[in-house]
TORKOL-113311 format. One record per residue: x, y, z of N, C-alpha, C in turn; residue in three letters; residue number from 1. Coordinates in Angstrom, 3 decimals, padded with zeros to 6 digits, m for minus. Example, Ala and Ser with C-alpha at 12.3 -4.5 7.8 and 13.67 -1.06 7.14 Angstrom:
<nodes>
+----------+----------+----------+----------+----------+----------+----------+----------+----------+------+-----+
:       nu :       nv :       nw :      cau :      cav :      caw :       cu :       cv :       cw : type : seq :
+----------+----------+----------+----------+----------+----------+----------+----------+----------+------+-----+
:  013.190 : m005.690 :  007.800 :  012.300 : m004.500 :  007.800 :  013.200 : m003.300 :  007.800 :  ALA :   1 :
:  012.850 : m002.250 :  007.080 :  013.670 : m001.060 :  007.140 :  012.900 :  000.030 :  007.870 :  SER :   2 :
+----------+----------+----------+----------+----------+----------+----------+----------+----------+------+-----+
</nodes>
This chain:
<nodes>
+----------+----------+----------+----------+----------+----------+----------+----------+----------+------+-----+
:       nu :       nv :       nw :      cau :      cav :      caw :       cu :       cv :       cw : type : seq :
+----------+----------+----------+----------+----------+----------+----------+----------+----------+------+-----+
:  011.757 :  022.584 : m016.883 :  010.181 :  022.653 : m016.182 :  010.495 :  021.643 : m014.923 :  UNK :   1 :
:  010.146 :  021.997 : m013.782 :  010.272 :  021.344 : m012.329 :  008.839 :  020.545 : m012.066 :  UNK :   2 :
:  009.467 :  019.236 : m011.773 :  008.382 :  018.249 : m011.144 :  008.407 :  018.105 : m009.809 :  UNK :   3 :
:  007.405 :  017.695 : m009.121 :  007.300 :  017.292 : m007.654 :  008.420 :  015.930 : m007.696 :  UNK :   4 :
:  009.275 :  016.094 : m006.531 :  010.012 :  014.874 : m006.368 :  010.000 :  014.396 : m005.169 :  UNK :   5 :
:  009.898 :  013.025 : m004.717 :  009.776 :  012.330 : m003.723 :  011.211 :  011.933 : m003.192 :  UNK :   6 :
:  011.593 :  012.515 : m002.343 :  012.960 :  012.334 : m001.769 :  013.131 :  011.102 : m000.693 :  UNK :   7 :
:  012.223 :  010.871 :  000.143 :  012.000 :  009.727 :  000.971 :  010.863 :  009.334 :  001.425 :  UNK :   8 :
:  010.380 :  007.980 :  001.473 :  009.382 :  007.549 :  002.266 :  009.628 :  006.397 :  003.198 :  UNK :   9 :
:  008.916 :  006.443 :  004.378 :  009.371 :  005.466 :  005.295 :  007.809 :  005.055 :  005.678 :  UNK :  10 :
:  007.560 :  003.796 :  005.722 :  006.391 :  003.177 :  005.620 :  006.353 :  002.285 :  007.510 :  UNK :  11 :
:  005.396 :  002.463 :  008.154 :  005.285 :  001.935 :  009.285 :  003.873 :  001.033 :  009.244 :  UNK :  12 :
:  004.011 : m000.255 :  009.482 :  002.627 : m000.737 :  009.310 :  002.386 : m000.922 :  010.897 :  UNK :  13 :
:  000.976 : m000.757 :  011.204 :  000.338 : m000.789 :  012.206 : m000.615 : m001.535 :  012.611 :  UNK :  14 :
: m001.034 : m002.540 :  011.747 : m002.090 : m003.604 :  011.966 : m001.533 : m004.926 :  011.663 :  UNK :  15 :
: m001.911 : m005.805 :  011.932 : m001.867 : m007.420 :  011.439 : m002.372 : m007.729 :  009.996 :  UNK :  16 :
: m001.803 : m008.841 :  009.818 : m002.340 : m009.381 :  008.171 : m003.727 : m009.534 :  008.345 :  UNK :  17 :
: m004.677 : m008.994 :  007.396 : m005.957 : m009.489 :  007.303 : m006.420 : m010.613 :  007.121 :  UNK :  18 :
: m005.362 : m011.666 :  007.094 : m005.774 : m013.323 :  006.474 : m005.033 : m013.748 :  007.738 :  UNK :  19 :
: m005.627 : m014.672 :  008.528 : m004.672 : m015.383 :  009.606 : m004.293 : m016.705 :  008.748 :  UNK :  20 :
: m003.513 : m017.499 :  009.546 : m002.644 : m018.525 :  009.054 : m003.805 : m019.625 :  009.085 :  UNK :  21 :
: m004.646 : m019.703 :  009.613 : m005.684 : m020.728 :  009.802 : m006.700 : m020.497 :  008.633 :  UNK :  22 :
: m006.826 : m019.130 :  008.494 : m007.759 : m018.929 :  007.108 : m007.213 : m019.150 :  005.896 :  UNK :  23 :
: m005.902 : m019.012 :  005.879 : m005.096 : m019.322 :  004.580 : m004.957 : m020.748 :  004.688 :  UNK :  24 :
: m004.878 : m021.566 :  005.572 : m004.560 : m023.229 :  005.384 : m006.153 : m023.840 :  005.051 :  UNK :  25 :
: m006.937 : m023.187 :  005.506 : m008.263 : m023.555 :  005.304 : m008.572 : m023.479 :  003.622 :  UNK :  26 :
: m008.564 : m022.336 :  003.431 : m008.750 : m021.676 :  001.738 : m007.777 : m022.747 :  000.998 :  UNK :  27 :
: m006.532 : m023.078 :  001.330 : m005.742 : m023.619 :  000.326 : m005.923 : m025.168 :  000.728 :  UNK :  28 :
: m006.640 : m025.703 :  001.444 : m006.653 : m027.074 :  001.785 : m005.525 : m027.615 :  002.393 :  UNK :  29 :
: m004.890 : m027.035 :  003.422 : m003.533 : m027.487 :  003.898 : m004.126 : m028.154 :  004.961 :  UNK :  30 :
: m003.809 : m029.348 :  005.464 : m004.224 : m030.197 :  006.526 : m003.022 : m030.489 :  007.300 :  UNK :  31 :
: m001.888 : m030.240 :  006.860 : m000.742 : m030.610 :  007.591 :  000.177 : m029.349 :  008.173 :  UNK :  32 :
:  000.997 : m029.482 :  009.140 :  001.641 : m028.437 :  009.782 :  003.165 : m028.258 :  009.247 :  UNK :  33 :
:  003.456 : m028.847 :  008.191 :  004.909 : m028.903 :  007.745 :  005.436 : m027.601 :  007.431 :  UNK :  34 :
:  004.620 : m026.566 :  006.922 :  004.784 : m025.284 :  006.368 :  004.307 : m023.932 :  007.289 :  UNK :  35 :
:  004.132 : m024.244 :  008.565 :  003.373 : m023.306 :  009.390 :  004.193 : m022.079 :  009.579 :  UNK :  36 :
:  005.671 : m021.964 :  009.390 :  006.463 : m021.108 :  009.930 :  006.414 : m020.127 :  008.407 :  UNK :  37 :
:  006.321 : m020.969 :  007.423 :  006.373 : m020.288 :  006.312 :  005.203 : m019.294 :  005.591 :  UNK :  38 :
:  004.049 : m020.031 :  006.111 :  002.549 : m019.393 :  005.529 :  002.565 : m017.969 :  006.037 :  UNK :  39 :
:  002.845 : m017.477 :  007.311 :  002.856 : m015.815 :  007.414 :  003.798 : m015.267 :  006.315 :  UNK :  40 :
:  004.748 : m015.824 :  005.896 :  005.453 : m015.039 :  004.969 :  004.856 : m015.110 :  003.802 :  UNK :  41 :
:  004.019 : m016.327 :  003.221 :  003.496 : m016.270 :  001.970 :  002.152 : m015.189 :  002.135 :  UNK :  42 :
:  001.409 : m015.131 :  003.193 :  000.404 : m014.216 :  003.351 :  000.808 : m012.750 :  003.238 :  UNK :  43 :
:  001.857 : m012.459 :  003.850 :  002.490 : m011.137 :  003.549 :  002.789 : m010.860 :  002.146 :  UNK :  44 :
:  003.470 : m011.920 :  001.540 :  004.028 : m011.544 :  000.052 :  002.658 : m011.496 : m000.630 :  UNK :  45 :
:  001.639 : m012.155 : m000.595 :  000.396 : m012.157 : m001.216 : m000.216 : m010.634 : m001.133 :  UNK :  46 :
: m000.379 : m010.211 :  000.071 : m000.698 : m008.971 :  000.548 :  000.053 : m007.743 : m000.267 :  UNK :  47 :
:  001.316 : m007.916 : m000.063 :  002.000 : m006.807 : m000.518 :  001.880 : m006.655 : m002.284 :  UNK :  48 :
:  001.822 : m007.981 : m002.831 :  001.639 : m007.909 : m004.331 :  000.278 : m007.197 : m004.497 :  UNK :  49 :
: m001.055 : m007.555 : m003.844 : m002.236 : m007.142 : m004.057 : m001.906 : m005.552 : m003.908 :  UNK :  50 :
: m001.447 : m005.080 : m002.912 : m001.349 : m003.741 : m002.495 : m000.653 : m003.065 : m003.960 :  UNK :  51 :
:  000.360 : m003.579 : m004.295 :  001.027 : m003.106 : m005.451 :  000.340 : m003.166 : m006.658 :  UNK :  52 :
: m000.403 : m003.971 : m006.846 : m001.311 : m004.119 : m008.276 : m002.546 : m003.148 : m007.924 :  UNK :  53 :
: m002.924 : m002.554 : m006.834 : m004.172 : m001.771 : m006.809 : m003.880 : m000.549 : m006.365 :  UNK :  54 :
: m002.527 : m000.105 : m005.662 : m002.257 :  000.987 : m005.413 : m003.165 :  001.416 : m004.132 :  UNK :  55 :
: m003.360 :  000.055 : m003.113 : m003.995 :  000.545 : m002.017 : m003.125 : m000.211 : m000.900 :  UNK :  56 :
: m003.616 :  000.692 :  000.090 : m002.862 :  000.054 :  001.554 : m004.027 : m000.782 :  002.248 :  UNK :  57 :
: m003.771 : m002.104 :  002.183 : m004.717 : m002.814 :  002.929 : m004.512 : m002.892 :  004.433 :  UNK :  58 :
: m003.480 : m003.019 :  004.819 : m003.013 : m002.627 :  006.309 : m003.335 : m001.270 :  006.648 :  UNK :  59 :
: m003.359 : m001.141 :  007.734 : m003.330 :  000.386 :  008.378 : m001.694 :  000.723 :  008.452 :  UNK :  60 :
: m001.239 :  001.872 :  007.789 : m000.037 :  002.384 :  007.742 :  000.300 :  003.665 :  008.253 :  UNK :  61 :
:  001.417 :  004.190 :  008.875 :  001.837 :  005.416 :  008.833 :  002.805 :  005.730 :  008.004 :  UNK :  62 :
:  002.592 :  006.891 :  007.214 :  003.688 :  007.189 :  006.057 :  004.194 :  008.067 :  006.323 :  UNK :  63 :
:  005.509 :  008.415 :  006.382 :  006.345 :  009.684 :  006.282 :  007.276 :  009.865 :  005.092 :  UNK :  64 :
:  006.645 :  010.883 :  004.350 :  007.198 :  011.146 :  003.029 :  007.600 :  012.527 :  003.069 :  UNK :  65 :
:  008.897 :  012.795 :  002.418 :  009.640 :  013.881 :  002.344 :  009.435 :  014.084 :  000.604 :  UNK :  66 :
:  009.277 :  015.451 :  000.354 :  009.236 :  015.630 : m000.844 :  009.317 :  017.195 : m001.445 :  UNK :  67 :
:  010.015 :  017.497 : m002.470 :  010.211 :  018.627 : m002.906 :  009.146 :  019.052 : m003.866 :  UNK :  68 :
:  007.932 :  019.949 : m003.519 :  006.606 :  020.254 : m004.032 :  006.874 :  021.523 : m004.612 :  UNK :  69 :
:  006.161 :  021.633 : m006.040 :  006.036 :  023.121 : m006.524 :  004.472 :  023.309 : m006.418 :  UNK :  70 :
:  004.114 :  024.566 : m006.529 :  002.735 :  025.113 : m006.341 :  001.933 :  024.739 : m007.719 :  UNK :  71 :
:  002.752 :  024.813 : m008.871 :  001.832 :  024.434 : m010.108 :  001.622 :  023.063 : m010.398 :  UNK :  72 :
:  002.219 :  022.144 : m009.260 :  001.492 :  020.674 : m009.584 :  001.114 :  019.908 : m008.395 :  UNK :  73 :
: m000.088 :  019.724 : m008.428 : m000.522 :  018.945 : m007.326 :  000.129 :  017.861 : m006.968 :  UNK :  74 :
:  000.351 :  017.639 : m005.510 :  001.056 :  016.515 : m005.270 :  000.090 :  015.436 : m004.722 :  UNK :  75 :
:  000.179 :  014.132 : m005.244 : m000.947 :  012.949 : m004.867 : m000.104 :  012.098 : m003.970 :  UNK :  76 :
: m000.573 :  011.857 : m002.883 : m000.127 :  011.012 : m001.656 :  000.034 :  009.634 : m002.502 :  UNK :  77 :
:  001.181 :  008.822 : m002.010 :  001.517 :  007.512 : m002.728 :  000.414 :  006.626 : m002.464 :  UNK :  78 :
: m000.010 :  006.379 : m001.095 : m000.829 :  005.172 : m000.833 : m002.195 :  005.847 : m000.541 :  UNK :  79 :
: m003.454 :  004.764 : m000.615 : m004.565 :  005.326 : m000.509 : m005.326 :  003.917 :  000.337 :  UNK :  80 :
: m006.312 :  004.085 :  000.768 : m007.053 :  005.086 :  001.352 : m006.318 :  006.256 :  002.202 :  UNK :  81 :
: m006.467 :  007.411 :  002.057 : m006.095 :  008.189 :  003.263 : m006.971 :  008.158 :  004.252 :  UNK :  82 :
: m006.671 :  008.025 :  005.529 : m007.393 :  008.006 :  006.402 : m007.253 :  009.415 :  007.363 :  UNK :  83 :
: m006.015 :  010.111 :  007.281 : m005.806 :  011.328 :  008.058 : m004.537 :  011.570 :  007.502 :  UNK :  84 :
: m004.391 :  013.156 :  007.501 : m003.045 :  013.735 :  007.361 : m002.694 :  014.270 :  008.480 :  UNK :  85 :
: m001.584 :  013.583 :  009.404 : m001.285 :  014.240 :  010.764 : m000.721 :  015.628 :  010.262 :  UNK :  86 :
:  000.409 :  015.466 :  009.732 :  001.107 :  016.831 :  009.485 :  001.579 :  017.342 :  008.450 :  UNK :  87 :
:  001.770 :  018.283 :  007.814 :  002.788 :  018.787 :  006.421 :  003.417 :  019.798 :  007.071 :  UNK :  88 :
:  004.818 :  019.775 :  007.048 :  005.573 :  021.140 :  007.449 :  006.371 :  021.132 :  006.245 :  UNK :  89 :
:  006.952 :  022.429 :  006.161 :  008.010 :  022.816 :  005.465 :  009.325 :  022.677 :  006.123 :  UNK :  90 :
:  010.271 :  021.883 :  005.551 :  011.674 :  021.496 :  006.145 :  012.398 :  022.898 :  006.540 :  UNK :  91 :
:  012.537 :  023.649 :  005.524 :  012.681 :  025.027 :  005.547 :  011.822 :  025.870 :  006.431 :  UNK :  92 :
:  012.138 :  026.483 :  007.517 :  011.298 :  027.122 :  008.451 :  010.265 :  028.068 :  007.355 :  UNK :  93 :
:  010.819 :  028.731 :  006.556 :  010.158 :  029.868 :  005.915 :  009.168 :  029.300 :  004.977 :  UNK :  94 :
:  009.108 :  028.186 :  004.696 :  008.198 :  027.673 :  003.721 :  006.596 :  028.135 :  003.719 :  UNK :  95 :
:  006.221 :  027.319 :  005.082 :  004.676 :  027.351 :  005.019 :  004.411 :  028.705 :  005.736 :  UNK :  96 :
:  005.207 :  029.608 :  006.431 :  004.947 :  030.822 :  006.796 :  003.601 :  031.186 :  007.241 :  UNK :  97 :
:  003.132 :  030.032 :  008.064 :  001.769 :  030.235 :  008.574 :  000.648 :  029.917 :  007.888 :  UNK :  98 :
:  000.917 :  029.642 :  006.288 : m000.197 :  029.099 :  005.524 :  000.000 :  027.587 :  005.243 :  UNK :  99 :
: m001.381 :  026.961 :  005.477 : m001.337 :  025.528 :  005.354 : m001.780 :  025.040 :  003.930 :  UNK : 100 :
: m001.159 :  024.300 :  003.507 : m001.385 :  023.526 :  002.090 : m002.834 :  023.284 :  001.910 :  UNK : 101 :
: m003.469 :  023.536 :  000.909 : m004.742 :  022.983 :  000.394 : m004.625 :  021.566 :  000.290 :  UNK : 102 :
: m005.798 :  020.845 :  000.855 : m005.842 :  019.429 :  000.971 : m007.347 :  019.350 : m000.328 :  UNK : 103 :
: m007.296 :  018.329 : m001.162 : m008.401 :  018.085 : m002.079 : m008.414 :  016.414 : m002.150 :  UNK : 104 :
: m009.569 :  016.000 : m002.925 : m009.450 :  014.800 : m003.473 : m010.501 :  014.128 : m002.287 :  UNK : 105 :
: m011.138 :  012.966 : m002.653 : m012.083 :  012.201 : m001.967 : m011.610 :  012.022 : m000.655 :  UNK : 106 :
: m010.280 :  011.727 : m000.316 : m009.890 :  011.499 :  000.939 : m008.765 :  012.132 :  001.033 :  UNK : 107 :
: m008.708 :  013.584 :  000.894 : m007.497 :  014.488 :  001.107 : m006.238 :  014.017 :  000.622 :  UNK : 108 :
: m006.293 :  013.234 : m000.423 : m004.933 :  012.710 : m001.191 : m004.102 :  013.536 : m001.795 :  UNK : 109 :
: m004.804 :  014.904 : m002.225 : m004.067 :  015.707 : m003.161 : m003.535 :  017.060 : m002.460 :  UNK : 110 :
: m002.502 :  016.996 : m002.420 : m001.855 :  018.386 : m001.459 : m001.312 :  019.409 : m002.592 :  UNK : 111 :
: m001.723 :  020.657 : m002.374 : m001.511 :  021.886 : m003.244 : m000.938 :  022.933 : m002.251 :  UNK : 112 :
:  000.562 :  022.959 : m002.440 :  001.241 :  023.983 : m001.748 :  001.305 :  025.487 : m002.110 :  UNK : 113 :
:  001.670 :  026.409 : m001.404 :  001.650 :  027.943 : m001.931 :  002.873 :  028.086 : m002.569 :  UNK : 114 :
:  004.166 :  027.481 : m001.735 :  005.296 :  027.983 : m002.091 :  005.949 :  026.683 : m002.345 :  UNK : 115 :
:  006.966 :  026.881 : m003.165 :  007.890 :  025.610 : m003.581 :  009.029 :  025.320 : m002.560 :  UNK : 116 :
:  009.005 :  024.243 : m002.170 :  010.174 :  023.849 : m001.313 :  009.935 :  022.502 : m000.919 :  UNK : 117 :
:  010.866 :  021.970 : m000.068 :  011.187 :  020.631 :  000.812 :  009.923 :  020.576 :  001.835 :  UNK : 118 :
:  009.148 :  019.590 :  001.633 :  008.209 :  019.441 :  002.591 :  008.102 :  017.938 :  003.223 :  UNK : 119 :
:  007.598 :  017.913 :  004.395 :  007.434 :  016.468 :  005.270 :  006.154 :  016.359 :  005.752 :  UNK : 120 :
:  005.584 :  015.162 :  004.983 :  004.278 :  014.803 :  005.311 :  003.996 :  013.577 :  005.904 :  UNK : 121 :
:  003.072 :  013.459 :  006.846 :  003.082 :  012.236 :  007.583 :  001.286 :  011.952 :  007.567 :  UNK : 122 :
:  000.952 :  010.720 :  007.400 : m000.317 :  010.459 :  007.039 : m000.714 :  009.045 :  007.353 :  UNK : 123 :
: m001.847 :  008.966 :  007.723 : m002.271 :  007.496 :  007.952 : m003.134 :  006.961 :  006.849 :  UNK : 124 :
: m003.022 :  005.533 :  006.553 : m003.695 :  005.058 :  005.244 : m004.305 :  003.697 :  005.882 :  UNK : 125 :
: m004.999 :  003.162 :  004.869 : m005.357 :  001.732 :  004.989 : m006.740 :  001.508 :  005.493 :  UNK : 126 :
: m007.253 :  000.309 :  005.387 : m008.506 : m000.118 :  005.687 : m008.679 : m000.472 :  007.248 :  UNK : 127 :
: m009.776 :  000.083 :  007.997 : m010.092 : m000.513 :  009.235 : m010.524 : m001.918 :  009.465 :  UNK : 128 :
: m011.067 : m002.396 :  008.390 : m011.449 : m003.617 :  007.977 : m011.053 : m003.967 :  006.696 :  UNK : 129 :
: m010.360 : m005.078 :  006.485 : m010.087 : m005.328 :  005.047 : m011.456 : m005.848 :  004.159 :  UNK : 130 :
: m011.731 : m005.260 :  003.105 : m012.692 : m005.574 :  002.386 : m012.743 : m006.812 :  001.894 :  UNK : 131 :
: m014.107 : m007.404 :  001.513 : m014.123 : m008.941 :  001.504 : m013.513 : m009.342 :  000.126 :  UNK : 132 :
: m013.376 : m008.445 : m000.845 : m013.153 : m008.740 : m002.188 : m011.374 : m008.938 : m002.250 :  UNK : 133 :
: m010.766 : m007.826 : m001.310 : m009.519 : m007.848 : m000.939 : m009.043 : m008.942 : m000.511 :  UNK : 134 :
: m009.718 : m009.623 :  000.651 : m009.277 : m010.730 :  001.499 : m009.589 : m011.831 :  000.541 :  UNK : 135 :
: m010.350 : m011.898 : m000.326 : m010.361 : m013.118 : m000.981 : m009.421 : m013.155 : m001.978 :  UNK : 136 :
: m008.947 : m011.921 : m002.762 : m007.907 : m011.916 : m003.579 : m006.588 : m012.239 : m002.938 :  UNK : 137 :
: m006.317 : m011.850 : m001.665 : m005.283 : m012.433 : m000.848 : m005.024 : m013.862 : m000.622 :  UNK : 138 :
: m006.134 : m014.374 : m000.399 : m006.437 : m015.953 : m000.034 : m006.100 : m016.531 : m001.421 :  UNK : 139 :
: m006.590 : m016.113 : m002.245 : m006.081 : m016.684 : m003.619 : m004.804 : m016.832 : m004.223 :  UNK : 140 :
: m004.231 : m015.459 : m004.178 : m003.098 : m015.225 : m004.471 : m001.969 : m016.162 : m003.208 :  UNK : 141 :
: m002.417 : m016.299 : m002.168 : m001.855 : m017.038 : m001.131 : m001.548 : m018.639 : m001.481 :  UNK : 142 :
: m002.861 : m019.175 : m002.181 : m002.954 : m020.428 : m002.595 : m002.113 : m020.580 : m003.963 :  UNK : 143 :
: m002.050 : m019.484 : m004.400 : m001.127 : m019.464 : m006.025 :  000.248 : m019.679 : m005.558 :  UNK : 144 :
:  000.840 : m018.890 : m004.576 :  002.060 : m018.887 : m004.127 :  002.583 : m019.985 : m003.679 :  UNK : 145 :
:  001.528 : m020.674 : m002.612 :  001.944 : m021.793 : m001.842 :  002.121 : m023.042 : m002.751 :  UNK : 146 :
:  001.229 : m023.089 : m003.822 :  000.941 : m023.968 : m004.455 :  002.324 : m024.176 : m005.630 :  UNK : 147 :
:  002.856 : m023.190 : m006.023 :  003.939 : m022.969 : m006.925 :  005.421 : m022.466 : m006.169 :  UNK : 148 :
:  005.360 : m022.783 : m004.865 :  006.794 : m022.267 : m003.937 :  007.785 : m022.939 : m004.679 :  UNK : 149 :
:  007.906 : m023.757 : m005.250 :  009.213 : m024.680 : m005.896 :  009.621 : m023.759 : m006.911 :  UNK : 150 :
:  008.745 : m023.321 : m007.755 :  008.763 : m022.522 : m008.995 :  009.553 : m021.364 : m008.823 :  UNK : 151 :
:  009.227 : m020.754 : m007.704 :  009.385 : m019.284 : m007.488 :  011.071 : m019.327 : m007.216 :  UNK : 152 :
:  011.347 : m020.199 : m006.238 :  012.900 : m020.177 : m006.168 :  013.687 : m020.371 : m007.401 :  UNK : 153 :
:  013.157 : m021.196 : m008.440 :  013.768 : m021.367 : m009.549 :  013.611 : m020.222 : m010.823 :  UNK : 154 :
:  012.898 : m019.122 : m010.442 :  012.827 : m017.893 : m011.044 :  011.801 : m018.350 : m012.249 :  UNK : 155 :
:  010.951 : m019.181 : m011.903 :  009.705 : m019.271 : m013.167 :  008.395 : m018.728 : m013.003 :  UNK : 156 :
:  008.575 : m018.143 : m011.556 :  006.865 : m017.621 : m011.319 :  007.339 : m016.191 : m011.100 :  UNK : 157 :
:  006.277 : m015.426 : m011.818 :  005.985 : m014.020 : m011.457 :  004.694 : m013.686 : m010.782 :  UNK : 158 :
:  004.955 : m013.423 : m009.470 :  003.772 : m013.307 : m008.298 :  003.056 : m011.926 : m008.951 :  UNK : 159 :
:  003.776 : m010.856 : m009.403 :  003.173 : m010.094 : m009.628 :  001.906 : m009.850 : m011.051 :  UNK : 160 :
:  002.374 : m011.004 : m011.846 :  001.355 : m011.103 : m013.159 :  000.262 : m011.961 : m012.507 :  UNK : 161 :
:  000.429 : m012.945 : m011.475 : m000.689 : m013.508 : m010.789 : m001.584 : m012.492 : m010.289 :  UNK : 162 :
: m001.048 : m011.647 : m009.365 : m001.673 : m010.687 : m008.580 : m002.607 : m009.899 : m009.478 :  UNK : 163 :
: m001.996 : m009.329 : m010.728 : m002.751 : m008.246 : m011.856 : m003.948 : m009.327 : m012.211 :  UNK : 164 :
: m003.584 : m010.724 : m012.435 : m004.588 : m011.436 : m012.821 : m005.809 : m011.730 : m012.131 :  UNK : 165 :
: m005.535 : m012.126 : m010.801 : m006.809 : m011.976 : m009.730 : m007.306 : m010.904 : m009.678 :  UNK : 166 :
: m006.857 : m009.512 : m009.543 : m007.191 : m008.465 : m009.184 : m008.067 : m007.997 : m010.546 :  UNK : 167 :
: m007.670 : m008.548 : m011.802 : m008.382 : m008.144 : m012.874 : m009.598 : m008.785 : m012.837 :  UNK : 168 :
: m009.951 : m010.179 : m012.205 : m010.930 : m010.641 : m012.295 : m012.134 : m010.086 : m011.176 :  UNK : 169 :
: m011.593 : m009.170 : m010.266 : m012.538 : m008.229 : m009.544 : m013.197 : m007.079 : m010.204 :  UNK : 170 :
: m014.513 : m006.917 : m010.241 : m014.957 : m005.601 : m010.728 : m014.776 : m004.558 : m010.172 :  UNK : 171 :
: m014.539 : m004.348 : m009.126 : m014.016 : m003.369 : m008.039 : m012.766 : m002.655 : m008.097 :  UNK : 172 :
: m011.696 : m003.559 : m008.627 : m010.456 : m003.226 : m008.900 : m009.892 : m003.332 : m010.275 :  UNK : 173 :
: m010.617 : m002.889 : m011.100 : m010.003 : m003.321 : m012.663 : m008.476 : m002.931 : m012.843 :  UNK : 174 :
: m007.849 : m003.523 : m013.454 : m006.494 : m002.939 : m013.682 : m006.402 : m003.154 : m015.361 :  UNK : 175 :
+----------+----------+----------+----------+----------+----------+----------+----------+----------+------+-----+
</nodes>
């Protein structure tokens, strides 16, 4: 039995972090400048962990995916919410043969092709404005990462577990 296979994915982030360094410092009650160069790194780490835990793209991104797709299996785009599908093309010229794949799902995140083959899909995903509950989750996880920064380097801290705990507290994004 054949299954859809993702061959490669390239992600290009096209927006700034939804939490500024000053917001993060205020939330974590950091009133000194000693860690100002590390704070953006911790903010990014928190956002990425939240994205992985929820399956959502918080930042707007352009995604280029190459996949081998079979008509008997719907292909679900890896990142959501899908804002737009820029193009779907068959890498081999004969695949699409003038027929466009069928898009479905709440945000056109499901692709159904008519012929098996190697496809290239480019789409845009993410929120125009970060939802307040996700922004709060990023701030909470940032504070946790900052507070336990020494423990992480010693291998005692699992950020993904804390991200799941924080997201689990959110009614909107139960895991």
